[in-house]
Every structure is written in structure tokens, then in C-alpha cells.
FIVO-763742 format. One record per residue (C-alpha): residue number from 1; residue in three letters; z, x, y negated. Coordinates in steps of 0.02 Angstrom, whole numbers, plus 32768, in hexadecimal, padded with zeros to 4 digits. Layout:
{atom NUM; "ala"; {Z; X; Y}};
...
//
This chain:
{atom 1; "met"; {1A56; 9217; CD5C}};
{atom 2; "ala"; {1A3F; 92D0; CD6D}};
{atom 3; "thr"; {1ABE; 933E; CDC2}};
{atom 4; "leu"; {1B52; 935E; CD4F}};
{atom 5; "val"; {1BB2; 93FE; CD3E}};
{atom 6; "ser"; {1C68; 93CE; CD58}};
{atom 7; "arg"; {1CA6; 9464; CCF6}};
{atom 8; "pro"; {1C3D; 946E; CC57}};
{atom 9; "thr"; {1C3C; 9507; CBEB}};
{atom 10; "gln"; {1C75; 950C; CB36}};
{atom 11; "ala"; {1BE5; 94CE; CACA}};
{atom 12; "asn"; {1BA4; 954E; CA4E}};
{atom 13; "leu"; {1B89; 94DD; C9B7}};
{atom 14; "asp"; {1B49; 956C; C94B}};
{atom 15; "ala"; {1AB6; 9585; C9C1}};
{atom 16; "leu"; {1A7C; 94D1; C9AA}};
{atom 17; "thr"; {1A01; 94E4; C91B}};
{atom 18; "ala"; {1969; 9484; C8E0}};
{atom 19; "gly"; {18E3; 947C; C968}};
{atom 20; "thr"; {195C; 9493; C9F8}};
{atom 21; "leu"; {194C; 9417; CA87}};
{atom 22; "ile"; {19E8; 93BE; CAC7}};
{atom 23; "gly"; {19DC; 937C; CB76}};
{atom 24; "gly"; {1926; 93B1; CB7C}};
{atom 25; "lys"; {18E8; 931C; CB15}};
{atom 26; "tyr"; {1949; 930E; CA71}};
{atom 27; "lys"; {1906; 9384; C9EB}};
{atom 28; "ile"; {1985; 93B2; C965}};
{atom 29; "leu"; {1949; 938D; C8B4}};
{atom 30; "gln"; {19E9; 93AA; C852}};
{atom 31; "gln"; {1AA4; 93B0; C866}};
{atom 32; "ile"; {1AFB; 9315; C820}};
{atom 33; "gly"; {1BB2; 9342; C836}};
{atom 34; "arg"; {1C2B; 93B1; C892}};
{atom 35; "gly"; {1CDF; 9399; C8C7}};
{atom 36; "gly"; {1D68; 93DD; C934}};
{atom 37; "phe"; {1D21; 9397; C9D5}};
{atom 38; "gly"; {1C65; 93A5; C9BC}};
{atom 39; "ala"; {1BD1; 9394; C948}};
{atom 40; "val"; {1B55; 9309; C923}};
{atom 41; "phe"; {1A9B; 932D; C90E}};
{atom 42; "arg"; {1A08; 92C7; C8D6}};
{atom 43; "cys"; {198B; 92D8; C962}};
{atom 44; "gln"; {18E3; 9293; C994}};
{atom 45; "his"; {18B4; 925C; CA42}};
{atom 46; "ile"; {181C; 92C6; CA6E}};
{atom 47; "gly"; {17D1; 923A; CAD5}};
{atom 48; "thr"; {17E8; 919E; CA68}};
{atom 49; "gly"; {17FE; 91F0; C9BD}};
{atom 50; "gln"; {1899; 9189; C99E}};
{atom 51; "asp"; {191E; 91D5; C92D}};
{atom 52; "val"; {19CA; 91D3; C97A}};
{atom 53; "ala"; {1A75; 9220; C95F}};
{atom 54; "val"; {1AAF; 929A; C9E6}};
{atom 55; "lys"; {1B65; 92CC; C9F0}};
{atom 56; "val"; {1B87; 936D; CA4E}};
{atom 57; "leu"; {1C3C; 936F; CA89}};
{atom 58; "ala"; {1C9E; 9410; CA88}};
{atom 59; "leu"; {1CEF; 93F3; CB31}};
{atom 60; "pro"; {1D43; 9493; CB6B}};
{atom 61; "gly"; {1D25; 94DE; CC13}};
{atom 62; "gly"; {1DAE; 94F2; CC94}};
{atom 63; "glu"; {1DF8; 9496; CD25}};
{atom 64; "asn"; {1E0F; 93ED; CCCF}};
{atom 65; "asp"; {1D93; 938B; CD38}};
{atom 66; "gly"; {1DED; 92E7; CD15}};
{atom 67; "val"; {1DC7; 92EF; CC5B}};
{atom 68; "phe"; {1D10; 9311; CC7E}};
{atom 69; "gln"; {1D01; 927F; CCF6}};
{atom 70; "arg"; {1D5B; 920B; CC7F}};
{atom 71; "phe"; {1CE2; 9239; CBF3}};
{atom 72; "phe"; {1C4C; 9202; CC58}};
{atom 73; "leu"; {1CA4; 9166; CC96}};
{atom 74; "glu"; {1CCB; 912E; CBE4}};
{atom 75; "ala"; {1C1F; 9164; CBA6}};
{atom 76; "arg"; {1BCF; 90F4; CC29}};
{atom 77; "ser"; {1C41; 9063; CBFA}};
{atom 78; "thr"; {1C1E; 907A; CB41}};
{atom 79; "ala"; {1B63; 907C; CB61}};
{atom 80; "gly"; {1B79; 8FCD; CBA8}};
{atom 81; "leu"; {1BB6; 8F88; CB02}};
{atom 82; "gly"; {1B2D; 8F27; CAA9}};
{atom 83; "his"; {1B81; 8ED1; CA17}};
{atom 84; "pro"; {1B23; 8EE7; C972}};
{atom 85; "asn"; {1BC3; 8F27; C91F}};
{atom 86; "thr"; {1BDD; 8FB0; C9A0}};
{atom 87; "leu"; {1B88; 9058; C996}};
{atom 88; "arg"; {1B07; 9058; CA22}};
{atom 89; "val"; {1B0A; 90E6; CAA1}};
{atom 90; "phe"; {1A5E; 9102; CAED}};
{atom 91; "asp"; {1A78; 9198; CB5C}};
{atom 92; "phe"; {1AF5; 921E; CB91}};
{atom 93; "gly"; {1AF1; 92B7; CBFD}};
{atom 94; "gln"; {1AF3; 9376; CBFD}};
{atom 95; "asp"; {1A7B; 93F7; CBBC}};
{atom 96; "glu"; {1A47; 9495; CC14}};
{atom 97; "thr"; {1AE7; 94EE; CBE4}};
{atom 98; "gly"; {1B55; 9463; CC27}};
{atom 99; "ala"; {1B89; 9422; CB7B}};
{atom 100; "cys"; {1BA6; 9366; CB77}};
{atom 101; "phe"; {1B48; 92FA; CAFA}};
{atom 102; "leu"; {1B3A; 9245; CAC5}};
{atom 103; "val"; {1A9D; 91F4; CA7E}};
{atom 104; "met"; {1AC0; 9169; CA01}};
{atom 105; "glu"; {1A63; 9101; C981}};
{atom 106; "leu"; {1A4A; 9159; C8DB}};
{atom 107; "leu"; {1AA8; 9109; C84C}};
{atom 108; "ala"; {1A8C; 9114; C791}};
{atom 109; "gly"; {1B13; 90F3; C712}};
{atom 110; "arg"; {1BC9; 9125; C70C}};
{atom 111; "thr"; {1C6D; 910E; C766}};
{atom 112; "leu"; {1CF3; 9099; C727}};
{atom 113; "ala"; {1D5C; 9133; C701}};
{atom 114; "asp"; {1CD7; 9170; C687}};
{atom 115; "glu"; {1CCF; 90C6; C633}};
{atom 116; "leu"; {1D8C; 90BE; C623}};
{atom 117; "arg"; {1D8F; 916A; C5D5}};
{atom 118; "glu"; {1D0A; 9140; C554}};
{atom 119; "arg"; {1D5D; 909C; C525}};
{atom 120; "ala"; {1E03; 90F4; C50F}};
{atom 121; "ala"; {1DAE; 916C; C496}};
{atom 122; "arg"; {1D73; 90D3; C432}};
{atom 123; "asp"; {1E1F; 9081; C441}};
{atom 124; "glu"; {1DD7; 8FF3; C4AA}};
{atom 125; "val"; {1E01; 8FA1; C550}};
{atom 126; "phe"; {1DA8; 8F27; C5C2}};
{atom 127; "thr"; {1DAA; 8E6D; C59F}};
{atom 128; "glu"; {1DE8; 8DF6; C625}};
{atom 129; "met"; {1D35; 8DBC; C647}};
{atom 130; "glu"; {1CFA; 8E6F; C663}};
{atom 131; "ala"; {1D90; 8E95; C6D2}};
{atom 132; "leu"; {1D6C; 8DF7; C738}};
{atom 133; "ala"; {1CB6; 8E28; C74E}};
{atom 134; "ile"; {1CE5; 8ED3; C795}};
{atom 135; "ser"; {1D77; 8E94; C800}};
{atom 136; "asp"; {1D0C; 8E08; C848}};
{atom 137; "ala"; {1C8B; 8E87; C885}};
{atom 138; "val"; {1D0D; 8F01; C8C8}};
{atom 139; "leu"; {1D6B; 8E7A; C927}};
{atom 140; "arg"; {1CCA; 8E36; C972}};
{atom 141; "ser"; {1CA0; 8EE4; C9B0}};
{atom 142; "leu"; {1D4E; 8EFB; C9F8}};
{atom 143; "ala"; {1D48; 8E52; CA4F}};
{atom 144; "glu"; {1CB3; 8E89; CAB8}};
{atom 145; "ala"; {1D01; 8F32; CAE1}};
{atom 146; "his"; {1DAA; 8EE6; CB0E}};
{atom 147; "asp"; {1D56; 8E68; CB83}};
{atom 148; "lys"; {1D08; 8EFC; CBDE}};
{atom 149; "gly"; {1DAF; 8F57; CBEB}};
{atom 150; "leu"; {1D8F; 8FD8; CB62}};
{atom 151; "ile"; {1E16; 9000; CAE2}};
{atom 152; "his"; {1DDD; 9060; CA49}};
{atom 153; "arg"; {1E85; 90B5; CA24}};
{atom 154; "asp"; {1E46; 9101; C980}};
{atom 155; "ile"; {1E18; 9077; C905}};
{atom 156; "lys"; {1E1B; 90C2; C856}};
{atom 157; "pro"; {1DA8; 90C6; C7BD}};
{atom 158; "his"; {1D50; 9162; C7FE}};
{atom 159; "asn"; {1D16; 9101; C898}};
{atom 160; "ile"; {1CD6; 906A; C838}};
{atom 161; "phe"; {1C27; 9087; C7F4}};
{atom 162; "leu"; {1BCF; 9022; C76C}};
{atom 163; "his"; {1B1D; 902D; C7AC}};
{atom 164; "glu"; {1A96; 900F; C729}};
{atom 165; "val"; {19ED; 8FC9; C75E}};
{atom 166; "gln"; {1969; 8FC2; C6D6}};
{atom 167; "gly"; {1938; 8F0E; C6B1}};
{atom 168; "asp"; {19C9; 8EC6; C715}};
{atom 169; "asp"; {1A83; 8EA7; C704}};
{atom 170; "pro"; {1B02; 8F31; C728}};
{atom 171; "thr"; {1B3E; 8F38; C7DC}};
{atom 172; "val"; {1BEB; 8F71; C814}};
{atom 173; "lys"; {1BEB; 8FE6; C8A9}};
{atom 174; "val"; {1C83; 901B; C90F}};
{atom 175; "leu"; {1C74; 90D0; C949}};
{atom 176; "asp"; {1CBA; 9137; C9D9}};
{atom 177; "phe"; {1CEF; 90B8; CA5C}};
{atom 178; "gly"; {1D55; 911E; CAD6}};
{atom 179; "ile"; {1CF5; 91BD; CAB1}};
{atom 180; "ala"; {1D6E; 9202; CA30}};
{atom 181; "his"; {1DFC; 91DB; CAA8}};
{atom 182; "ser"; {1DAF; 923E; CB35}};
{atom 183; "ala"; {1D7F; 92CD; CAC3}};
{atom 184; "glu"; {1E2F; 92D7; CA80}};
{atom 185; "leu"; {1E78; 92E2; CB2E}};
{atom 186; "ala"; {1DFB; 9367; CB5D}};
{atom 187; "ala"; {1E09; 93D4; CAC4}};
{atom 188; "gln"; {1EC3; 93B5; CAA9}};
{atom 189; "ser"; {1EA1; 93D4; C9F2}};
{atom 190; "ala"; {1EE6; 937C; C958}};
{atom 191; "leu"; {1E5C; 93B5; C8E3}};
{atom 192; "thr"; {1DCB; 934F; C89F}};
{atom 193; "gln"; {1D63; 934F; C803}};
{atom 194; "ala"; {1DC3; 936C; C761}};
{atom 195; "gly"; {1E50; 93BD; C7C4}};
{atom 196; "gln"; {1EA4; 9318; C7F3}};
{atom 197; "val"; {1EEF; 92EB; C899}};
{atom 198; "leu"; {1E73; 92A1; C913}};
{atom 199; "arg"; {1EDA; 9204; C91E}};
{atom 200; "thr"; {1F20; 91E4; C874}};
{atom 201; "pro"; {1FD6; 91B0; C88A}};
{atom 202; "ser"; {1FC9; 912E; C800}};
{atom 203; "tyr"; {1F53; 90C4; C86B}};
{atom 204; "met"; {1FAA; 90D6; C914}};
{atom 205; "ser"; {2011; 904B; C960}};
{atom 206; "pro"; {20CB; 9067; C981}};
{atom 207; "glu"; {20B1; 906B; CA3E}};
{atom 208; "gln"; {2024; 90E8; CA29}};
{atom 209; "val"; {2092; 9158; C9BF}};
{atom 210; "gln"; {2118; 9157; CA46}};
{atom 211; "gly"; {209C; 9180; CAD0}};
{atom 212; "leu"; {20AF; 90D6; CB26}};
{atom 213; "pro"; {2021; 9079; CB7D}};
{atom 214; "val"; {1FAE; 9020; CB03}};
{atom 215; "asp"; {1F41; 8F86; CB13}};
{atom 216; "arg"; {1ECE; 8F20; CAA4}};
{atom 217; "arg"; {1F5F; 8EF2; CA31}};
{atom 218; "ser"; {1F6B; 8FA8; C9FC}};
{atom 219; "asp"; {1EBA; 8F9F; C9B7}};
{atom 220; "leu"; {1EE7; 8F00; C958}};
{atom 221; "tyr"; {1F7A; 8F5B; C907}};
{atom 222; "ser"; {1F04; 8FE4; C8CB}};
{atom 223; "val"; {1E8B; 8F63; C884}};
{atom 224; "ala"; {1F1A; 8F16; C821}};
{atom 225; "val"; {1F47; 8FC1; C7D9}};
{atom 226; "val"; {1E92; 8FDA; C7A1}};
{atom 227; "leu"; {1E8F; 8F2F; C74D}};
{atom 228; "tyr"; {1F36; 8F54; C6F8}};
{atom 229; "glu"; {1EEC; 8FF3; C6AF}};
{atom 230; "met"; {1E4D; 8F9C; C676}};
{atom 231; "val"; {1EA8; 8F1F; C604}};
{atom 232; "thr"; {1F38; 8F90; C5CB}};
{atom 233; "gly"; {1EE9; 903C; C5C2}};
{atom 234; "ala"; {1F6A; 908B; C638}};
{atom 235; "thr"; {1FA2; 907D; C6EB}};
{atom 236; "pro"; {204A; 9027; C70D}};
{atom 237; "phe"; {2098; 90C8; C752}};
{atom 238; "ala"; {2053; 9156; C6EA}};
{atom 239; "ala"; {20C4; 91F0; C6F1}};
{atom 240; "asn"; {20C1; 92A7; C6C6}};
{atom 241; "ser"; {20D7; 92E5; C777}};
{atom 242; "gln"; {209D; 92AC; C821}};
{atom 243; "asp"; {214F; 929F; C865}};
{atom 244; "ser"; {2183; 9230; C7D3}};
{atom 245; "thr"; {20EE; 91BF; C7F1}};
{atom 246; "phe"; {2118; 91B0; C8AB}};
{atom 247; "his"; {21CB; 9181; C87F}};
{atom 248; "lys"; {2192; 90F9; C807}};
{atom 249; "gln"; {2113; 90B5; C882}};
{atom 250; "val"; {219A; 9099; C905}};
{atom 251; "his"; {2236; 906B; C8A2}};
{atom 252; "glu"; {2207; 9026; C7F6}};
{atom 253; "ala"; {21B3; 8F84; C7C2}};
{atom 254; "pro"; {211D; 8F92; C74F}};
{atom 255; "ala"; {212A; 8F5F; C699}};
{atom 256; "pro"; {20FC; 8EA7; C67E}};
{atom 257; "leu"; {2042; 8E97; C666}};
{atom 258; "arg"; {2052; 8E18; C5D9}};
{atom 259; "glu"; {20B5; 8E95; C571}};
{atom 260; "lys"; {203E; 8F27; C58F}};
{atom 261; "ala"; {1F97; 8ECC; C584}};
{atom 262; "arg"; {1F2E; 8EF2; C4EB}};
{atom 263; "val"; {1EBD; 8E5A; C4FE}};
{atom 264; "leu"; {1EDE; 8DA1; C51A}};
{atom 265; "leu"; {1EF7; 8D7A; C5D3}};
{atom 266; "ser"; {1F02; 8CD4; C62F}};
{atom 267; "asp"; {1F98; 8CA3; C698}};
{atom 268; "pro"; {1F3A; 8CA4; C741}};
{atom 269; "phe"; {1EF9; 8D53; C71E}};
{atom 270; "ile"; {1FA8; 8D97; C6F6}};
{atom 271; "ala"; {1FFA; 8D3F; C789}};
{atom 272; "ala"; {1F79; 8D82; C805}};
{atom 273; "ile"; {1F8D; 8E37; C7CD}};
{atom 274; "glu"; {204A; 8E30; C7CD}};
{atom 275; "arg"; {204A; 8DE6; C87D}};
{atom 276; "ala"; {1FD3; 8E6C; C8BE}};
{atom 277; "leu"; {2047; 8EF2; C874}};
{atom 278; "ser"; {20DA; 8EBA; C8E0}};
{atom 279; "lys"; {2138; 8F48; C935}};
{atom 280; "lys"; {2138; 8EF0; C9DE}};
{atom 281; "pro"; {208E; 8ED0; CA2E}};
{atom 282; "glu"; {20C6; 8E24; CA6D}};
{atom 283; "asn"; {20DB; 8DEA; C9B9}};
{atom 284; "arg"; {2027; 8E13; C98C}};
{atom 285; "phe"; {1F88; 8DB5; C9B5}};
{atom 286; "asn"; {1F55; 8DB3; CA6C}};
{atom 287; "asp"; {1E9F; 8DDB; CA4D}};
{atom 288; "ala"; {1E21; 8E04; C9C5}};
{atom 289; "ala"; {1DDB; 8D53; C9BF}};
{atom 290; "ser"; {1E86; 8D0A; C994}};
{atom 291; "met"; {1EA1; 8D88; C908}};
{atom 292; "arg"; {1DF3; 8D6B; C8C2}};
{atom 293; "gln"; {1E0F; 8CAE; C8C0}};
{atom 294; "ala"; {1EB7; 8CC3; C868}};
{atom 295; "leu"; {1E6C; 8D36; C7E5}};
{atom 296; "met"; {1DDD; 8CC2; C7BE}};
{atom 297; "gly"; {1E4F; 8C29; C7B1}};
{atom 298; "lys"; {1DE2; 8B91; C787}};
{atom 299; "arg"; {1D54; 8BF9; C740}};
{atom 300; "gly"; {1CF1; 8BFD; C7E1}};
{atom 301; "his"; {1C71; 8C87; C7FF}};
{atom 302; "val"; {1C42; 8CF5; C76A}};
{atom 303; "ser"; {1B8B; 8D26; C768}};
{atom 304; "gly"; {1B10; 8D76; C6F0}};
{atom 305; "ser"; {1B2D; 8E08; C67B}};
{atom 306; "gln"; {1BEA; 8E09; C687}};
{atom 307; "met"; {1C01; 8EBD; C64F}};
{atom 308; "val"; {1BDB; 8F1B; C5B1}};
{atom 309; "val"; {1BB9; 8FCE; C5EA}};
{atom 310; "arg"; {1B73; 9052; C577}};
{atom 311; "val"; {1AFC; 90BF; C5D9}};
{atom 312; "ser"; {1B0E; 9174; C5A4}};
{atom 313; "ser"; {1B3C; 91C5; C649}};
{atom 314; "thr"; {1AFC; 926E; C67F}};
{atom 315; "ser"; {1ADC; 922A; C72D}};
{atom 316; "ile"; {1A37; 9255; C77E}};
{atom 317; "pro"; {19C3; 91FE; C75F}};
{atom 318; "gln"; {19F0; 91BF; C6B2}};
{atom 319; "val"; {19CA; 910B; C688}};
{atom 320; "arg"; {1995; 90DA; C5D8}};
{atom 321; "val"; {19BF; 9028; C5A8}};
{atom 322; "asp"; {1967; 8FDC; C512}};
{atom 323; "ala"; {19DC; 8F81; C49B}};
{atom 324; "arg"; {1967; 8EEB; C496}};
{atom 325; "thr"; {1965; 8EE3; C553}};
{atom 326; "met"; {1A23; 8EE7; C55A}};
{atom 327; "glu"; {1A30; 8E62; C4D1}};
{atom 328; "ala"; {19B6; 8DF1; C52D}};
{atom 329; "ala"; {1A19; 8E06; C5CE}};
{atom 330; "leu"; {1ABB; 8DD9; C576}};
{atom 331; "gln"; {1A70; 8D33; C541}};
{atom 332; "gln"; {1A62; 8CFE; C5F8}};
{atom 333; "ile"; {1B1B; 8CFE; C621}};
{atom 334; "thr"; {1B50; 8C66; C685}};
{atom 335; "val"; {1BF8; 8C2E; C6C7}};
{atom 336; "asn"; {1BF1; 8B9B; C740}};
{atom 337; "gly"; {1B44; 8B71; C700}};
{atom 338; "glu"; {1B77; 8B70; C648}};
{atom 339; "thr"; {1B40; 8BEE; C5C5}};
{atom 340; "val"; {1BCB; 8C60; C585}};
{atom 341; "asp"; {1BCD; 8CB1; C4DA}};
{atom 342; "ala"; {1BA3; 8D69; C4EE}};
{atom 343; "ala"; {1C1F; 8D94; C465}};
{atom 344; "ser"; {1CAE; 8D65; C4D8}};
{atom 345; "leu"; {1C7D; 8DF5; C54C}};
{atom 346; "gln"; {1C81; 8E7A; C4C6}};
{atom 347; "pro"; {1D14; 8EF2; C4D2}};
{atom 348; "arg"; {1D9A; 8ECB; C455}};
{atom 349; "thr"; {1DD9; 8F57; C3E5}};
{atom 350; "thr"; {1E94; 8F57; C3CC}};
{atom 351; "arg"; {1F10; 8FD2; C387}};
{atom 352; "lys"; {1F79; 903A; C3F9}};
{atom 353; "asn"; {2020; 8FF3; C42F}};
{atom 354; "thr"; {1FED; 8F48; C3EE}};
{atom 355; "val"; {202E; 8EB7; C455}};
{atom 356; "val"; {1FB9; 8E23; C445}};
{atom 357; "asn"; {201F; 8DB0; C4B2}};
{atom 358; "arg"; {20B9; 8D98; C447}};
{atom 359; "pro"; {2165; 8D76; C495}};
{atom 360; "pro"; {21AC; 8CC6; C48D}};
{atom 361; "pro"; {2204; 8C97; C3E8}};
{atom 362; "gln"; {22BE; 8CBE; C3DD}};
{atom 363; "pro"; {233D; 8C2F; C3C7}};
{atom 364; "pro"; {2376; 8C12; C311}};
{atom 365; "thr"; {2417; 8C63; C2D3}};
{atom 366; "pro"; {24AE; 8BFB; C29B}};
{atom 367; "gln"; {2486; 8C23; C1E4}};
{atom 368; "gln"; {23D5; 8BE3; C1FD}};
{atom 369; "val"; {2418; 8B44; C24D}};
{atom 370; "ala"; {2492; 8B28; C1BA}};
{atom 371; "asn"; {2408; 8B44; C13B}};
{atom 372; "arg"; {2398; 8ACB; C196}};
{atom 373; "gln"; {2421; 8A44; C199}};
{atom 374; "leu"; {2443; 8A5C; C0DE}};
{atom 375; "leu"; {238B; 8A4B; C0B9}};
{atom 376; "asn"; {2384; 89AB; C120}};
{atom 377; "arg"; {2417; 8962; C0BD}};
{atom 378; "leu"; {23C7; 898E; C016}};
{atom 379; "leu"; {2326; 893D; C04C}};
{atom 380; "leu"; {2384; 889E; C082}};
{atom 381; "trp"; {23E4; 888D; BFDE}};
{atom 382; "gly"; {2348; 88B0; BF7D}};
{atom 383; "ala"; {22EE; 8824; BFD8}};
{atom 384; "ile"; {2380; 87AA; BFB3}};
{atom 385; "ala"; {237E; 87DB; BEFA}};
{atom 386; "val"; {22C4; 87BC; BEF1}};
{atom 387; "ile"; {22DA; 870E; BF3E}};
{atom 388; "leu"; {2366; 86DE; BEC4}};
{atom 389; "leu"; {2303; 871A; BE2D}};
{atom 390; "ser"; {2271; 86B3; BE69}};
{atom 391; "phe"; {22DD; 8615; BE71}};
{atom 392; "val"; {2324; 8634; BDC0}};
{atom 393; "ala"; {2276; 8651; BD7A}};
{atom 394; "leu"; {223A; 85AF; BDCD}};
{atom 395; "ala"; {22CB; 854A; BD83}};
{atom 396; "leu"; {22AE; 858F; BCD3}};
{atom 397; "ser"; {21F7; 8567; BCE0}};
{atom 398; "tyr"; {221F; 84B3; BD15}};
{atom 399; "gln"; {2295; 849D; BC80}};
{atom 400; "arg"; {2213; 84E0; BC07}};
{atom 401; "gln"; {2194; 8466; BC4C}};
{atom 402; "glu"; {220C; 83CF; BC36}};
{atom 403; "arg"; {223A; 8404; BB85}};
{atom 404; "ala"; {2183; 8417; BB59}};
{atom 405; "ala"; {215E; 8369; BB9E}};
{atom 406; "glu"; {21EB; 8319; BB38}};
{atom 407; "glu"; {21B2; 8370; BA99}};
{atom 408; "ala"; {2100; 8337; BAB9}};
{atom 409; "ala"; {213A; 8280; BACF}};
{atom 410; "glu"; {21A1; 8283; BA2E}};
{atom 411; "ala"; {2110; 82CD; B9CF}};
{atom 412; "ala"; {209C; 8245; BA10}};
{atom 413; "leu"; {2115; 81BA; B9DB}};
{atom 414; "ala"; {2125; 8206; B92E}};
{atom 415; "arg"; {206A; 820D; B918}};
{atom 416; "his"; {2057; 815A; B954}};
{atom 417; "ala"; {20DC; 8119; B8DB}};
{atom 418; "lys"; {208C; 8175; B84A}};
{atom 419; "asp"; {1FDA; 813D; B86A}};
{atom 420; "ala"; {1FF8; 807D; B890}};
{atom 421; "pro"; {1FE6; 8000; B7F5}};
{atom 422; "pro"; {2080; 7F99; B7C4}};
{atom 423; "glu"; {2084; 7EE2; B805}};
{atom 424; "pro"; {208A; 7E56; B780}};
{atom 425; "val"; {2135; 7E00; B768}};
{atom 426; "thr"; {2135; 7D41; B75C}};
{atom 427; "pro"; {21C9; 7CF7; B6F9}};
{atom 428; "tyr"; {2238; 7C7F; B759}};
{atom 429; "lys"; {2228; 7BC6; B72C}};
{atom 430; "ala"; {22A5; 7B48; B76E}};
{atom 431; "pro"; {225A; 7AA8; B7B8}};
{atom 432; "ser"; {2273; 7A05; B754}};
{atom 433; "pro"; {22E6; 7982; B7A6}};
{atom 434; "ala"; {2297; 78E0; B7EA}};
{atom 435; "pro"; {22D0; 7837; B79F}};
{atom 436; "ala"; {2356; 77DC; B800}};
{atom 437; "ser"; {231F; 7737; B859}};
{atom 438; "asp"; {235F; 76C4; B8E1}};
{atom 439; "pro"; {2320; 76EF; B98B}};
{atom 440; "glu"; {22B1; 766F; B9E4}};
{atom 441; "pro"; {22FD; 761A; BA7C}};
{atom 442; "thr"; {22BF; 765E; BB20}};
{atom 443; "ala"; {2288; 75DE; BBA8}};
{atom 444; "ile"; {22E5; 75E9; BC4B}};
{atom 445; "pro"; {226B; 75E6; BCDF}};
{atom 446; "gln"; {2287; 755A; BD62}};
{atom 447; "pro"; {227C; 757C; BE1E}};
{atom 448; "thr"; {21EA; 752F; BE7F}};
{atom 449; "ile"; {2216; 74D1; BF21}};
{atom 450; "pro"; {2187; 74CA; BFA2}};
{atom 451; "pro"; {2161; 741F; BFF7}};
{atom 452; "pro"; {21A3; 73FB; C0A6}};
{atom 453; "pro"; {212F; 741C; C13B}};
{atom 454; "ser"; {20C8; 7390; C187}};
{atom 455; "phe"; {20D0; 736C; C243}};
{atom 456; "glu"; {204E; 72E3; C247}};
{atom 457; "gly"; {20C8; 725C; C278}};
{atom 458; "arg"; {211D; 72BD; C308}};
{atom 459; "pro"; {21B4; 7329; C2F9}};
{atom 460; "pro"; {21AA; 73D9; C345}};
{atom 461; "arg"; {21E7; 73F7; C3FA}};
{atom 462; "ala"; {2274; 746D; C418}};
{atom 463; "lys"; {2246; 750A; C47D}};
{atom 464; "gly"; {227F; 750A; C531}};
{atom 465; "lys"; {22A8; 744F; C534}};
{atom 466; "arg"; {2245; 73BC; C567}};
//
């Protein structure tokens, strides 16, 4: 590293025009943006021809050597971050005038703040799937930074970039790790683009508002505020003045997410955001991985074209996305290996102040209970009347059938008596008496006596005697 000037001079941003070299090797092509603590230029490395973004910081001169040293310490640490969802820092240093600069990858697309603003103009908000896709990327980026001891301190929609790559899916990039913090300390300025405070109070954690030490849980609070705004269209502590916002951040609880949400939300998603918005850091998640797991619930990792982003930004360079290319990409959405309908990722249009998640039903009034009991009684007596009428109708039908049977039998007998011929009648003739005569004597039969047995001259021997 070249020798550094410990007391840099105030950078003259107006003198940095097209063709000017920054750091002796980055040729300015065009200015991309300008804020209260510096400007960003699209530059080209004169050796490799690579297009990069160079941020020239407006660090003031003076005796504040500690701020200058801290800037380079955090710039070196940020350059060590390599997560795909973190804006890459390639180089940093000073130019000939002593102005500090950072060399970063050049992005194309828009910030999340721009996307929120355009959706608000169309009366739209993000769906839960889109919010999960962005939060998953942001929390993965924060997990790497937190493991290396870096706290972002300024998570907000302006520092979340929706990077468009032609022919590929959108990529979420987290900007300004530690750099905005150092620049704020150095410049001691509250101005940024659009005239807002550098650290928007609506996204700051309660401990950060009070000037207390912050840790990784402060970043998780800010992520929850961003997610709250994505599905409701407003931050939980929007106010007309900065002091009022600070007071709400510290002392008031946010409005329930289920009541303010303008799209359907799952219970794990709501519970995770409400926990991350706790006033006390110990009641929040301990790390980014725990919060990401709670947000996803049982959905696992979301991959593919999770976001629907309309590319019309004035960023340099502009990216043109063909509608057919975007439609083809949306057909390749997968969740846990299963294809997801692309229509579920489209933003849902709802009317303002429309609560989709309705409150639980109210208990019935005494009049409603009495009416319901009267109706039940009428239904019961009606059923009994129907049963009785059925029995009467059955009895009458049985009697009609018996009467019809009797009439049919009588008619049959009448027909039979009419059709049968009369039987001939034989006159009665008394029998003639027989002549009287004497009866013949009847012979009396005589009994027959059998002859005595013959013993052949010897009488029979008595049994048992000799």
C-alpha cells in the first residue's frame, strides 16, 4: 500500500469530470450519483478495461486522524467480504490530492427504495414470497459480516440493491458495510440524497437511537423494519418529525403486522418479524441465521426468480430486459425442488387501508342467541308435526287398502253366484217298510278243549328234585 496522507484535503467533487483519473488508474466515464458525503462515478480501469464504480468520499480535512484511520480499517475489512449478496470492494486508497476513494463492482438496476416508491405509486406492495427472497439474501450477507465482526448499522431500503444481470436472475446486494458509518462520523453531517437524514430514524434500533452500544441484533431489527414496510407500504414508526420518530422507536410498540399487512402472510413470517422488532435486544434473534430460519419456516431455501422487478432505472449502464426472457425465467422457479406457479410471485394490487387478514368473529349477542333458540324450537316442532302427519297418512292408506280388498271379494262372490247354473232338485221319497218275519235262531259256538300232553309212559320230573 502506498503512503497515506493522514490529513486528507476536502475533495473537490466538481473537478472530477469525464476523463479524469482517480488514483492514477481509474478513468471517469460518467457520474452516477452524488450525496452529502461523496459522489459515485462509473469508471474504467485503464489497465484491464473493467468497468467499476468508484466512490470518492468527502472526508473533511483537520485534526481528526482517528476518523481517517478508522475509514481505512473498515475499508480493508469490507474488502474481505466475499458473499455474493454483498457489494464487492476491489480497492481503496487516495488520489493525488489526498481524497479517499473506494473501488466497487458496478451494479445495474435499482435500490429497494426505488422499487418501494414505484409500487406505492401503483398501490402495490411486495408479496410474502418476494419479501422472503430479499430478506434471505440480506440475512445471508449479514451473517458473513457479523462472523467477521462487522456491524452494518445502516440497513435500509436505500442500501439494498436489486442488481439485474441480463440472462440471469436478479441478485440482492447489500451496500455500504461500515463505510457509511465511518463517513458519517467524519463528516458529522445529516444530509444525504433527497435531503433525508443519513440514518433514517425509522430504521434505527432503539439502542441506536439512544446512542447505546450496538451489536448484530441492531442490524436484525433494521431488517425487520424493512420487511414490515415491504408488506404494509409504511414503516412501523413513521412520524412527521425526527424527534417524534425517536420517541416512538424507544417507547412505543409497533402496530400489529397482521392488522397492517396488505397481503396474506403466514404465521411464521409474522412471528419472526414481531420478535425481531422487540425493544430489548435480548428478546430478538441472536444471529442472522436464526432469523432467516424462522422467516422461512418449513419452506426451506427459496431459489430461482423469486422477485418481480421492473427494470426502468436510470442507473449507468442501463439494462434492457426482454419480456420473453423474463417470462422464460419466471417459468423456472423452484422451491425445495418443486416448480412454483409464477403467478404467486406477482405483486397483488389492493385498495388502500384494506385489511386482508380479518379480525376474529365477535361472540353472538343475547338477541341473536334467543333468535337461534326460537328457530331451533320451531324446527323441532315442525319435524314432530311431519312425523305425525306421516303416521296418519299411513293409517288412512292401510284402511283404504282393506276396504278395497273387502269390496273386491264381495264383487267376486256376486259374480260367481250370478254365473253358476242352478243344481237339479230331487223330490224326497220315503223308503218302503220290509215285511215282518220271525228271526232265525243263532247257533251258540262251543269251546274247543285241547287233548292232554303225552309223556310216553313216564311222568315229568320236578325241577330241583331227584
